[in-house]
Rosetta silent file (secondary structure, phi, psi, omega in degrees, C-alpha in Angstrom):
SEQUENCE: MADTHRGNQTSSTEFILLGFGDLPQMEIFLFLLFLLIYIVTVSGNILIIALAVANRHLHTPMYFFLGNLSCLETCYTSTILPRVLASLLTGDKTISISGCITQYYFIGSFAGAECYLLAVMSYDRFLAICKPLHYAVFMNGRFCLQLAAGSWINGFLAMTIVIVLMLQLSSCGPNEIDHFYCESTEILNLYCSDTNQIELVITFLAAIFTLPSFVLTVASYVCIITIILRIPSTTGRQKAFSTCSSHLIVVTIFYGTIMILYMLPKTNTLRALNKVFSVFYTVLTPMANPFIYSLRNTEVKETIGKMSWGRHFPMEGVDLDC
SCORE:     score description
SCORE:     0.000 S_00000001
   1 L     0.000  -40.202 -179.334  -51.767  -92.582   -6.206 S_00000001
   2 H   -63.032  -43.045 -178.552  -50.984  -96.271   -5.851 S_00000001
   3 H   -65.189  -38.915  179.319  -52.229  -96.340   -2.268 S_00000001
   4 H   -63.768  -41.440  179.424  -55.454  -94.534   -3.271 S_00000001
   5 H   -61.822  -43.561  179.844  -56.017  -97.038   -6.058 S_00000001
   6 H   -68.160  -36.654 -178.053  -55.527  -99.957   -3.702 S_00000001
   7 H   -68.953  -24.837 -179.190  -57.722  -98.403   -1.078 S_00000001
   8 L   -83.460   -7.930 -178.236  -60.637  -98.093   -3.538 S_00000001
   9 L   -80.459  153.736 -178.482  -60.588 -101.795   -4.370 S_00000001
  10 L   -69.938  149.127 -178.134  -63.048 -104.181   -2.751 S_00000001
  11 E   -69.794  138.039 -179.773  -61.901 -106.128    0.273 S_00000001
  12 L   -82.690  145.216  176.844  -60.767 -109.690   -0.418 S_00000001
  13 L  -110.097  -11.770  178.607  -62.390 -112.603    1.431 S_00000001
  14 E  -152.675  158.061  177.030  -60.019 -115.285    0.229 S_00000001
  15 E  -109.585  162.197  176.005  -56.542 -115.755   -1.193 S_00000001
  16 E  -119.234  116.238  177.478  -55.376 -117.914   -4.071 S_00000001
  17 E   -86.133  106.451 -176.901  -52.272 -120.018   -3.490 S_00000001
  18 L   -66.442  -28.186  177.778  -50.741 -120.318   -6.945 S_00000001
  19 L    57.795 -123.846  179.015  -48.425 -123.060   -5.722 S_00000001
  20 L  -106.483   46.798 -175.483  -46.728 -124.710   -8.681 S_00000001
  21 L   -62.231  -21.942  179.356  -49.156 -123.200  -11.172 S_00000001
  22 L   -81.402    2.057  178.097  -46.424 -122.738  -13.760 S_00000001
  23 L  -129.686   56.777 -175.941  -46.060 -126.554  -13.938 S_00000001
  24 H   -62.601  -30.086 -178.161  -49.651 -127.773  -14.572 S_00000001
  25 H   -71.917  -10.974 -177.844  -48.458 -130.801  -16.530 S_00000001
  26 H  -109.303   11.606 -175.008  -46.605 -132.087  -13.463 S_00000001
  27 H   -62.630  -40.947  179.319  -49.433 -131.828  -10.927 S_00000001
  28 H   -65.097  -44.190  178.395  -50.056 -135.591  -10.774 S_00000001
  29 H   -61.917  -44.451 -179.981  -46.343 -136.289  -10.377 S_00000001
  30 H   -65.094  -37.576  177.940  -46.017 -133.589   -7.684 S_00000001
  31 H   -61.031  -48.724 -179.599  -49.068 -134.955   -5.864 S_00000001
  32 H   -64.391  -38.759 -179.619  -47.616 -138.468   -5.734 S_00000001
  33 H   -65.149  -49.248 -178.990  -44.191 -137.130   -4.766 S_00000001
  34 H   -68.723  -32.171  176.079  -45.493 -134.945   -1.928 S_00000001
  35 H   -63.869  -44.494  178.153  -47.829 -137.701   -0.748 S_00000001
  36 H   -62.945  -43.589  178.975  -44.870 -140.090   -0.494 S_00000001
  37 H   -61.031  -43.194 -178.772  -42.801 -137.450    1.299 S_00000001
  38 H   -63.519  -44.917  179.979  -45.626 -136.766    3.752 S_00000001
  39 H   -62.745  -45.101 -179.517  -46.122 -140.459    4.544 S_00000001
  40 H   -65.000  -41.644 -178.930  -42.380 -141.012    5.023 S_00000001
  41 H   -62.616  -51.533 -178.514  -42.012 -137.857    7.151 S_00000001
  42 H   -64.371  -44.690 -179.266  -44.895 -138.647    9.489 S_00000001
  43 H   -62.992  -44.705 -179.115  -43.989 -142.339    9.740 S_00000001
  44 H   -63.352  -44.713 -178.869  -40.307 -141.618   10.392 S_00000001
  45 H   -70.838  -37.487  176.950  -40.933 -139.018   13.069 S_00000001
  46 H   -66.195  -35.109  176.636  -43.620 -141.084   14.792 S_00000001
  47 H   -62.317  -43.061  177.841  -41.190 -144.024   14.808 S_00000001
  48 H   -60.744  -43.470  178.889  -38.581 -141.869   16.576 S_00000001
  49 H   -62.235  -45.101 -179.125  -41.190 -140.824   19.165 S_00000001
  50 H   -62.293  -41.187  178.948  -42.281 -144.442   19.680 S_00000001
  51 H   -64.043  -42.526 -178.431  -38.688 -145.602   20.147 S_00000001
  52 H   -65.742  -30.108 -179.673  -37.970 -142.844   22.659 S_00000001
  53 H   -85.627  -41.923 -171.208  -41.059 -143.801   24.682 S_00000001
  54 H   -76.870  -33.775 -175.087  -40.959 -147.592   24.371 S_00000001
  55 L   -97.778  114.384 -176.931  -37.283 -148.289   25.074 S_00000001
  56 H   -63.989  -21.918  177.912  -36.267 -147.447   28.625 S_00000001
  57 H   -70.363  -16.150  178.821  -32.616 -147.260   27.504 S_00000001
  58 H  -100.138   11.701  177.843  -33.556 -144.176   25.499 S_00000001
  59 L   -83.094   68.074 -179.910  -35.086 -142.365   28.476 S_00000001
  60 L  -128.137  164.288  179.055  -32.339 -139.744   28.477 S_00000001
  61 H   -54.839  -42.526 -176.712  -32.373 -135.970   27.916 S_00000001
  62 H   -59.077  -45.116 -178.217  -31.088 -136.323   24.343 S_00000001
  63 H   -79.211  -24.051  172.795  -33.920 -138.639   23.291 S_00000001
  64 H   -63.905  -45.983  178.206  -36.480 -136.672   25.290 S_00000001
  65 H   -70.833  -35.175  178.135  -35.605 -133.587   23.237 S_00000001
  66 H   -64.267  -37.852  175.934  -35.367 -135.663   20.058 S_00000001
  67 H   -63.426  -39.223  176.098  -38.921 -136.891   20.691 S_00000001
  68 H   -63.736  -42.062  179.357  -40.043 -133.273   21.040 S_00000001
  69 H   -63.601  -41.803  178.720  -38.278 -132.389   17.778 S_00000001
  70 H   -64.945  -39.709  176.202  -39.956 -135.278   15.959 S_00000001
  71 H   -62.501  -43.087  179.314  -43.349 -134.224   17.306 S_00000001
  72 H   -63.452  -43.636 -179.685  -42.686 -130.665   16.162 S_00000001
  73 H   -64.083  -37.216  177.670  -41.603 -131.789   12.687 S_00000001
  74 H   -63.502  -45.794  178.475  -44.753 -133.887   12.341 S_00000001
  75 H   -64.454  -40.973 -177.431  -46.957 -130.915   13.266 S_00000001
  76 H   -62.876  -47.657  179.569  -44.959 -128.585   11.010 S_00000001
  77 H   -65.084  -37.855 -178.971  -45.277 -130.819    7.955 S_00000001
  78 H   -70.338  -16.112  176.062  -48.972 -131.417    8.649 S_00000001
  79 H   -78.106  -25.277 -173.335  -49.553 -127.663    8.588 S_00000001
  80 H  -108.086  -54.449 -168.014  -48.277 -127.383    5.007 S_00000001
  81 H   -66.929  -40.360  178.862  -48.462 -130.601    2.995 S_00000001
  82 H   -57.196  -37.751  178.094  -52.155 -131.612    3.396 S_00000001
  83 H   -68.341  -38.939  177.036  -53.193 -128.249    1.933 S_00000001
  84 H   -64.495  -43.833 -179.772  -50.696 -128.647   -0.925 S_00000001
  85 H   -63.222  -42.334  178.996  -51.932 -132.195   -1.632 S_00000001
  86 H   -62.805  -40.774  179.916  -55.572 -131.086   -1.660 S_00000001
  87 H   -65.411  -42.723  179.731  -54.755 -128.274   -4.076 S_00000001
  88 H   -68.189  -33.283 -176.683  -52.849 -130.577   -6.444 S_00000001
  89 H   -79.117  -43.396 -174.543  -55.573 -133.224   -6.349 S_00000001
  90 H   -97.755  -20.758 -175.795  -58.683 -131.036   -6.735 S_00000001
  91 L    82.697   -2.266  179.012  -57.229 -127.992   -8.478 S_00000001
  92 L   -82.507  110.449 -176.527  -58.855 -125.740   -5.864 S_00000001
  93 L  -101.693    3.048 -177.474  -56.193 -123.200   -4.952 S_00000001
  94 E   -80.138  148.771  175.570  -58.371 -120.874   -2.851 S_00000001
  95 E  -146.839  135.393 -179.252  -57.898 -120.448    0.876 S_00000001
  96 E   -65.092  156.655  179.446  -59.839 -118.180    3.197 S_00000001
  97 H   -61.110  -42.997  179.513  -58.028 -115.245    4.757 S_00000001
  98 H   -63.800  -37.990  177.794  -58.576 -116.701    8.235 S_00000001
  99 H   -66.413  -38.237 -179.969  -57.270 -120.082    7.032 S_00000001
 100 H   -67.539  -43.998  179.143  -54.206 -118.455    5.501 S_00000001
 101 H   -64.016  -38.725  179.024  -53.468 -116.451    8.651 S_00000001
 102 H   -64.339  -43.986  178.237  -53.916 -119.586   10.761 S_00000001
 103 H   -61.814  -44.549  178.839  -51.507 -121.542    8.577 S_00000001
 104 H   -60.691  -39.690  179.953  -48.974 -118.718    8.736 S_00000001
 105 H   -60.789  -48.151 -176.945  -49.355 -118.586   12.524 S_00000001
 106 H   -73.010  -36.216  176.910  -48.600 -122.282   13.015 S_00000001
 107 H   -60.999  -48.788  179.628  -45.785 -122.372   10.440 S_00000001
 108 H   -64.094  -38.781 -179.507  -44.060 -119.439   12.141 S_00000001
 109 H   -65.515  -45.335 -179.687  -44.688 -120.851   15.619 S_00000001
 110 H   -67.493  -37.476  178.162  -43.267 -124.269   14.814 S_00000001
 111 H   -65.017  -43.119  178.127  -40.250 -122.741   13.048 S_00000001
 112 H   -64.403  -41.955  178.669  -39.546 -120.505   16.052 S_00000001
 113 H   -63.364  -35.537  179.616  -39.964 -123.403   18.468 S_00000001
 114 H   -66.554  -36.657  176.709  -37.529 -125.476   16.399 S_00000001
 115 H   -57.747  -46.464 -179.697  -34.877 -122.767   16.690 S_00000001
 116 H   -69.133  -39.942 -177.936  -35.098 -122.955   20.475 S_00000001
 117 H   -66.452  -38.247  176.302  -35.323 -126.736   20.574 S_00000001
 118 H   -65.601  -36.032  177.106  -32.197 -127.112   18.429 S_00000001
 119 H   -66.650  -40.485  178.061  -30.415 -124.692   20.765 S_00000001
 120 H   -62.533  -42.712  179.179  -31.538 -126.749   23.781 S_00000001
 121 H   -66.523  -34.152  176.091  -30.260 -129.933   22.143 S_00000001
 122 H   -66.079  -41.735  178.521  -26.944 -128.202   21.404 S_00000001
 123 H   -64.538  -38.053  177.425  -26.664 -127.158   25.055 S_00000001
 124 H   -61.176  -44.213  178.524  -27.451 -130.732   26.096 S_00000001
 125 H   -67.561  -34.845  177.111  -24.594 -132.042   23.927 S_00000001
 126 H   -60.832  -46.451  179.505  -22.301 -129.304   25.282 S_00000001
 127 H   -65.898  -39.580 -177.712  -22.926 -130.421   28.862 S_00000001
 128 H   -64.861  -35.411 -175.725  -22.543 -134.108   27.954 S_00000001
 129 H   -94.789  -41.570 -174.026  -19.161 -133.576   26.300 S_00000001
 130 H   -92.285  -25.934 -179.592  -17.681 -130.566   28.082 S_00000001
 131 L  -130.616   55.249 -172.911  -19.173 -131.040   31.581 S_00000001
 132 H   -61.788  -32.464 -178.152  -19.740 -134.804   31.876 S_00000001
 133 H   -71.880  -25.243 -179.169  -19.341 -134.923   35.670 S_00000001
 134 H  -103.399    2.780 -172.865  -22.060 -132.306   36.173 S_00000001
 135 H   -60.632  -49.435 -177.310  -24.353 -133.501   33.375 S_00000001
 136 H   -62.614  -32.372 -179.730  -26.765 -135.525   35.512 S_00000001
 137 H   -72.348  -45.012 -177.690  -27.108 -132.658   37.997 S_00000001
 138 H   -70.185  -49.212 -174.135  -27.804 -129.987   35.379 S_00000001
 139 L   -92.152   60.556  176.444  -30.050 -132.000   33.064 S_00000001
 140 L   -82.563  172.145 -174.481  -32.521 -133.271   35.652 S_00000001
 141 H   -58.457  -43.326 -178.488  -36.133 -134.105   34.841 S_00000001
 142 H   -64.646  -41.791 -179.194  -37.605 -130.777   35.887 S_00000001
 143 H   -66.842  -37.553  177.415  -35.044 -128.777   33.890 S_00000001
 144 H   -59.667  -46.386  179.887  -35.653 -130.963   30.810 S_00000001
 145 H   -64.028  -40.718  179.587  -39.377 -130.241   30.957 S_00000001
 146 H   -63.387  -42.295  179.534  -38.782 -126.524   31.465 S_00000001
 147 H   -65.147  -44.049 -179.950  -36.463 -126.327   28.464 S_00000001
 148 H   -65.345  -46.794  179.763  -38.842 -128.238   26.212 S_00000001
 149 H   -63.543  -40.531  179.214  -41.893 -126.259   27.327 S_00000001
 150 H   -62.564  -35.886  178.760  -40.012 -122.970   26.999 S_00000001
 151 H   -63.088  -46.307 -179.666  -39.079 -123.830   23.401 S_00000001
 152 H   -66.708  -44.675 -176.264  -42.709 -124.400   22.429 S_00000001
 153 H   -64.454  -44.048 -178.841  -44.038 -121.386   24.340 S_00000001
 154 H   -62.035  -39.312  178.754  -41.476 -118.936   22.918 S_00000001
 155 H   -62.133  -44.875 -178.615  -42.267 -119.995   19.353 S_00000001
 156 H   -74.463  -32.224 -179.910  -45.994 -119.437   19.795 S_00000001
 157 H   -63.547  -45.724 -179.242  -45.557 -116.236   21.804 S_00000001
 158 H   -60.482  -44.585 -177.714  -43.610 -114.480   19.055 S_00000001
 159 H   -72.116  -28.965  177.412  -46.159 -115.371   16.388 S_00000001
 160 H   -61.414  -41.666  178.957  -49.090 -114.362   18.582 S_00000001
 161 H   -62.746  -43.767 -179.687  -47.752 -110.804   18.683 S_00000001
 162 H   -63.803  -44.250 -177.212  -47.355 -110.750   14.887 S_00000001
 163 H   -65.947  -39.904  178.203  -50.846 -112.136   14.259 S_00000001
 164 H   -58.298  -42.418  178.563  -52.492 -109.626   16.610 S_00000001
 165 H   -70.256  -37.696 -177.744  -50.904 -106.801   14.599 S_00000001
 166 H   -67.468  -32.612 -179.726  -51.715 -108.448   11.267 S_00000001
 167 L   -68.075  -14.646  177.278  -55.398 -108.737   12.141 S_00000001
 168 L   -79.605  -13.951 -177.029  -55.563 -104.940   12.324 S_00000001
 169 L   -87.476  160.012  177.100  -54.777 -104.692    8.600 S_00000001
 170 L  -120.295  138.138 -177.962  -57.278 -104.863    5.756 S_00000001
 171 E  -101.419  146.824  177.165  -56.714 -106.759    2.523 S_00000001
 172 E  -164.516  172.827  177.216  -57.860 -105.691   -0.914 S_00000001
 173 L    75.187 -141.855 -176.843  -56.817 -105.715   -4.527 S_00000001
 174 L   -61.204  136.442 -178.026  -54.780 -108.677   -5.808 S_00000001
 175 L  -121.054   22.136 -179.280  -55.413 -111.832   -3.816 S_00000001
 176 E   -98.199  128.128  177.011  -52.892 -114.183   -5.423 S_00000001
 177 E  -106.922  112.564 -177.027  -50.034 -115.619   -3.353 S_00000001
 178 L   -81.247   67.030 -179.085  -47.285 -116.889   -5.625 S_00000001
 179 L  -161.062  171.971  178.557  -46.279 -119.687   -3.266 S_00000001
 180 L  -100.033   -0.181  171.396  -47.458 -123.110   -2.105 S_00000001
 181 L  -147.454  170.951 -175.924  -48.096 -121.937    1.469 S_00000001
 182 L   -79.740   92.853 -178.487  -48.973 -118.679    3.211 S_00000001
 183 L   -91.686  143.204 -169.939  -45.567 -117.005    3.421 S_00000001
 184 H   -57.115  -48.559 -177.528  -45.257 -113.741    5.365 S_00000001
 185 H   -61.771  -42.381 -179.991  -43.831 -111.531    2.607 S_00000001
 186 H   -65.156  -38.652  179.953  -46.428 -112.694    0.102 S_00000001
 187 H   -65.954  -46.913 -176.941  -49.275 -112.092    2.560 S_00000001
 188 H   -63.472  -28.026  178.864  -48.162 -108.569    3.466 S_00000001
 189 L   -66.923  -15.604 -176.709  -47.983 -107.640   -0.216 S_00000001
 190 L   -96.252   -1.785 -178.314  -51.764 -108.129   -0.430 S_00000001
 191 E   -90.311  142.482  178.598  -52.715 -105.673    2.298 S_00000001
 192 L   -76.141  -34.310 -175.548  -53.941 -102.153    1.519 S_00000001
 193 L   -67.701  162.719  175.685  -52.690 -100.739    4.814 S_00000001
 194 L   -68.947  120.210 -175.784  -49.159  -99.528    5.376 S_00000001
 195 L  -101.393    5.710 -178.179  -47.213 -102.649    6.343 S_00000001
 196 H   -59.867  -40.277 -177.731  -43.907 -100.965    7.177 S_00000001
 197 H   -65.117  -46.857 -178.321  -44.643 -101.042   10.895 S_00000001
 198 H   -69.094  -31.546  175.683  -45.530 -104.712   11.026 S_00000001
 199 H   -64.796  -38.394  176.195  -42.515 -105.592    8.874 S_00000001
 200 H   -65.942  -39.423  178.986  -40.297 -103.817   11.406 S_00000001
 201 H   -63.888  -43.299  179.508  -42.025 -105.695   14.222 S_00000001
 202 H   -61.847  -43.408  178.445  -41.483 -109.035   12.449 S_00000001
 203 H   -62.808  -43.222 -179.377  -37.801 -108.218   11.922 S_00000001
 204 H   -64.558  -45.908 -179.784  -37.421 -107.156   15.558 S_00000001
 205 H   -65.973  -37.152  177.431  -39.176 -110.245   16.910 S_00000001
 206 H   -61.369  -40.162  178.800  -37.148 -112.492   14.620 S_00000001
 207 H   -68.114  -42.824 -176.828  -33.967 -110.954   16.034 S_00000001
 208 H   -69.516  -40.695 -172.333  -35.166 -111.186   19.655 S_00000001
 209 H   -93.935  -18.316 -177.237  -36.562 -114.707   19.470 S_00000001
 210 H  -113.907  -32.549 -179.408  -34.173 -116.447   17.058 S_00000001
 211 H   -61.010  -45.497  178.856  -30.763 -114.792   17.302 S_00000001
 212 H   -58.048  -41.050  179.486  -30.151 -115.852   20.945 S_00000001
 213 H   -67.040  -38.480  177.852  -30.962 -119.467   20.094 S_00000001
 214 H   -65.301  -44.221  179.240  -28.727 -119.338   17.021 S_00000001
 215 H   -62.660  -42.272  178.769  -25.852 -117.799   19.017 S_00000001
 216 H   -62.855  -40.240  178.982  -26.274 -120.422   21.756 S_00000001
 217 H   -63.555  -47.954 -179.796  -26.207 -123.201   19.162 S_00000001
 218 H   -63.621  -45.499 -179.069  -23.056 -121.871   17.495 S_00000001
 219 H   -61.745  -40.245  179.951  -21.327 -121.196   20.828 S_00000001
 220 H   -61.522  -43.794 -177.252  -22.146 -124.704   22.068 S_00000001
 221 H   -76.804  -26.750  172.626  -20.603 -126.347   19.024 S_00000001
 222 H   -62.827  -45.449  178.370  -17.540 -124.105   19.085 S_00000001
 223 H   -65.766  -40.924 -179.464  -16.905 -125.304   22.642 S_00000001
 224 H   -62.839  -47.615 -179.045  -17.708 -128.920   21.711 S_00000001
 225 H   -64.808  -37.805  177.583  -15.340 -128.961   18.731 S_00000001
 226 H   -61.197  -44.860  179.494  -12.619 -127.282   20.804 S_00000001
 227 H   -66.143  -42.992 -178.781  -12.890 -129.954   23.495 S_00000001
 228 H   -61.777  -40.822 -179.443  -12.999 -132.797   20.962 S_00000001
 229 H   -66.094  -20.880  179.626   -9.838 -131.574   19.232 S_00000001
 230 H   -84.139  -11.893  179.768   -8.032 -131.679   22.578 S_00000001
 231 L   -69.851  125.781 -172.608   -8.752 -135.385   23.064 S_00000001
 232 L   -68.347  -38.632 -174.993   -5.427 -137.168   22.443 S_00000001
 233 L   -89.141  144.666  177.615   -6.692 -140.461   20.989 S_00000001
 234 H   -64.649  -39.999  179.171   -8.365 -140.771   17.603 S_00000001
 235 H   -62.000  -42.010  179.051  -10.844 -143.284   19.007 S_00000001
 236 H   -63.536  -41.235  178.833  -11.795 -140.883   21.781 S_00000001
 237 H   -64.740  -42.324  179.929  -12.345 -138.036   19.321 S_00000001
 238 H   -65.069  -39.624  179.929  -14.502 -140.212   17.087 S_00000001
 239 H   -66.749  -42.267  179.925  -16.583 -141.431   20.024 S_00000001
 240 H   -66.461  -42.113 -178.037  -17.118 -137.897   21.330 S_00000001
 241 H   -69.054  -31.818 -178.255  -18.005 -136.537   17.904 S_00000001
 242 H   -64.344  -25.250 -178.927  -20.439 -139.394   17.221 S_00000001
 243 L   -73.175  -16.300 -177.412  -22.597 -138.237   20.147 S_00000001
 244 L  -130.229    0.243 -175.880  -23.360 -134.918   18.453 S_00000001
 245 H   -63.834  -39.611 -179.637  -22.726 -135.472   14.733 S_00000001
 246 H   -61.794  -46.572 -179.122  -26.390 -136.207   13.930 S_00000001
 247 H   -66.514  -36.616  179.036  -27.595 -133.056   15.627 S_00000001
 248 H   -63.289  -39.050  177.826  -24.859 -130.980   14.010 S_00000001
 249 H   -64.436  -44.442  179.622  -25.986 -132.161   10.555 S_00000001
 250 H   -61.968  -44.466  179.305  -29.614 -131.287   11.344 S_00000001
 251 H   -61.600  -43.228 -179.394  -28.622 -127.832   12.628 S_00000001
 252 H   -62.603  -44.354  179.324  -26.509 -127.171    9.528 S_00000001
 253 H   -64.960  -44.033 -176.392  -29.322 -128.147    7.157 S_00000001
 254 H   -62.648  -55.509 -177.214  -31.934 -126.161    9.109 S_00000001
 255 H   -74.494  -30.645  178.739  -30.032 -122.881    9.393 S_00000001
 256 H   -62.876  -46.987  179.343  -28.310 -123.294    6.035 S_00000001
 257 H   -67.560  -36.484  178.216  -31.589 -123.482    4.108 S_00000001
 258 H   -63.011  -46.083 -178.340  -33.098 -120.610    6.124 S_00000001
 259 H   -62.297  -44.351  179.210  -30.125 -118.357    5.398 S_00000001
 260 H   -63.383  -42.612 -176.767  -30.179 -119.155    1.691 S_00000001
 261 H   -62.270  -45.130 -173.963  -33.954 -118.693    1.530 S_00000001
 262 H   -91.356   -6.644  174.245  -34.051 -115.304    3.207 S_00000001
 263 H   -91.186  -14.416  177.990  -30.859 -113.957    1.645 S_00000001
 264 L   -66.787  135.518  176.494  -32.224 -114.456   -1.856 S_00000001
 265 L   -61.522  139.688 -179.048  -33.385 -111.160   -3.395 S_00000001
 266 L   -83.714   70.017 -179.589  -37.187 -110.919   -3.563 S_00000001
 267 L  -114.463  158.641 -178.873  -37.350 -110.468   -7.326 S_00000001
 268 H   -62.205  -34.345 -177.345  -39.715 -111.962   -9.895 S_00000001
 269 H   -69.558  -21.919 -177.708  -36.869 -113.756  -11.659 S_00000001
 270 H  -105.121    8.863 -179.092  -35.929 -115.634   -8.462 S_00000001
 271 H   -60.769  -43.765 -179.663  -39.457 -116.619   -7.398 S_00000001
 272 H   -62.666  -41.807  178.610  -39.065 -120.153   -8.772 S_00000001
 273 H   -65.756  -35.428  177.227  -35.735 -120.574   -6.964 S_00000001
 274 H   -61.763  -40.841  178.612  -37.350 -119.263   -3.785 S_00000001
 275 H   -65.572  -39.345 -179.434  -39.980 -121.994   -4.038 S_00000001
 276 H   -60.905  -48.557  179.570  -37.319 -124.650   -4.537 S_00000001
 277 H   -68.327  -29.651  175.529  -35.453 -123.665   -1.364 S_00000001
 278 H   -65.054  -36.626  176.878  -38.788 -123.390    0.458 S_00000001
 279 H   -63.690  -42.519  177.002  -39.457 -127.016   -0.444 S_00000001
 280 H   -59.737  -44.386 -173.558  -36.072 -127.969    1.060 S_00000001
 281 H   -73.683  -42.692 -172.579  -36.780 -125.977    4.210 S_00000001
 282 H   -96.139  -21.708 -172.920  -40.425 -126.890    4.822 S_00000001
 283 H  -116.639  -51.854 -173.607  -40.760 -130.349    3.282 S_00000001
 284 H   -76.930  -35.845 -179.760  -37.467 -132.185    2.816 S_00000001
 285 H   -61.969  -47.760  176.418  -35.751 -131.198    6.073 S_00000001
 286 H   -59.869  -30.445  177.826  -38.489 -132.679    8.325 S_00000001
 287 H   -73.328  -35.565 -175.324  -38.310 -135.881    6.253 S_00000001
 288 H   -74.159  -30.893 -174.076  -34.509 -136.063    6.469 S_00000001
 289 H   -55.630  -48.566  179.031  -34.234 -135.647   10.250 S_00000001
 290 H   -60.116  -37.722  179.531  -35.447 -139.149   11.240 S_00000001
 291 H   -66.913  -41.041 -179.919  -33.084 -140.732    8.700 S_00000001
 292 H   -61.790  -46.226 -178.046  -30.137 -138.666    9.942 S_00000001
 293 H   -71.420  -35.492 -177.378  -30.740 -139.623   13.557 S_00000001
 294 H   -78.379  -35.618 -177.461  -31.507 -143.279   12.847 S_00000001
 295 H   -79.725  -25.910 -176.057  -28.665 -143.892   10.394 S_00000001
 296 H  -107.513    4.828 -177.442  -25.979 -142.105   12.412 S_00000001
 297 L  -118.317  117.135 -175.054  -27.062 -143.119   15.914 S_00000001
 298 H   -63.001  -42.725 -177.378  -26.028 -146.544   17.150 S_00000001
 299 H   -63.555  -40.848  178.828  -28.636 -146.740   19.918 S_00000001
 300 H   -66.186  -43.830 -179.995  -31.490 -145.924   17.547 S_00000001
 301 H   -62.515  -40.513  179.386  -30.242 -148.432   14.953 S_00000001
 302 H   -65.307  -40.511  179.552  -29.924 -151.141   17.599 S_00000001
 303 H   -65.280  -43.786  177.838  -33.443 -150.460   18.882 S_00000001
 304 H   -63.099  -40.568  178.968  -34.911 -150.555   15.373 S_00000001
 305 H   -62.418  -42.735  179.241  -32.986 -153.771   14.690 S_00000001
 306 H   -65.384  -40.262 -179.728  -34.323 -155.449   17.824 S_00000001
 307 H   -67.620  -35.145 -179.852  -37.889 -154.359   17.023 S_00000001
 308 H   -68.782  -22.666  178.068  -37.580 -155.666   13.467 S_00000001
 309 L   -92.842    8.279  174.091  -36.633 -159.067   14.884 S_00000001
 310 L    87.452   10.918  176.403  -39.756 -159.122   16.998 S_00000001
 311 L   -68.189  138.247 -175.983  -38.206 -158.196   20.299 S_00000001
 312 L   -98.339  129.633  174.569  -40.832 -156.775   22.653 S_00000001
 313 L  -113.883  123.135  179.502  -40.285 -153.500   24.506 S_00000001
 314 L   -64.589  140.907  179.863  -42.828 -152.702   27.256 S_00000001
 315 L   -79.269   93.037  178.726  -44.623 -149.391   26.787 S_00000001
 316 L   -98.428  157.102  177.111  -43.352 -147.493   29.778 S_00000001
 317 L   -70.542  157.512  178.516  -43.971 -143.839   30.541 S_00000001
 318 L   -64.329  129.958 -179.766  -41.321 -141.284   29.720 S_00000001
 319 L   -74.431  106.077 -176.800  -38.826 -141.055   32.531 S_00000001
 320 L   -74.328   -4.402  172.183  -39.089 -137.447   33.667 S_00000001
 321 L   -82.961    0.239  179.344  -35.823 -137.814   35.499 S_00000001
 322 L    50.776    0.000    0.000  -34.303 -137.871   32.006 S_00000001
């Protein structure tokens, strides 16, 4: 009966992103807060990219991948926050179905690409610490480019399959998305068609495209920590750990927030909490990454310090020999 009722409803042409509709009195504050976060996020990540390109001492695999991560974080944040800011400023919460699907496509693609890129960076640190004599041979320029390109391609490939299947569905009935961006579960709840098949496909693709990268990341750090603990001197252990501590913090925050977000029961009482963790995952994490890498990385801090004192670094091309 429910399906018949939904099937008789007129097809929707747009969705309504409720966002933080239960806090109308805080819209100005949220606008200013998210605007500041967006400016800091974009500025911080672009600074990391500029440092990696401008300083020839940073033309290494680690900073090549870090530049890719910063570029990805900039794109990821720009997919979400401008729409949130426009909604808070104008009060217009509507978004076309095609616009919502497009946003979902890029959010999912960038998230998938980040999983692979973090795994690649973990593997890079594994080789640097556990196989230092073979590091230069393994992490050559061509291999660096292949790893980076593969990370981006895999993220977009997985989402392309999902979107092709989603476009076969028809939407009708309620058109309200109780979120501040087009989240997959919320979107599927608005379709009249049976979504069980596409939900299984999404689960399967998530397992195929993200589990291997997660396992590789965990395995790399298990090996790294094992090797570090075997170093006899305290100074040696601290030096070895400092080369991967920033990335380990980023990985922990990224996967930690994802696990909490998707392990929360999808109940009405936890919707507000779901939004809070979504803000951590989609907004605060991209902002935190540049600070983590700049504050805990000596080379980055030294480069920023030299630039702040007016030292000139020639704009050289990225060294593809990594």
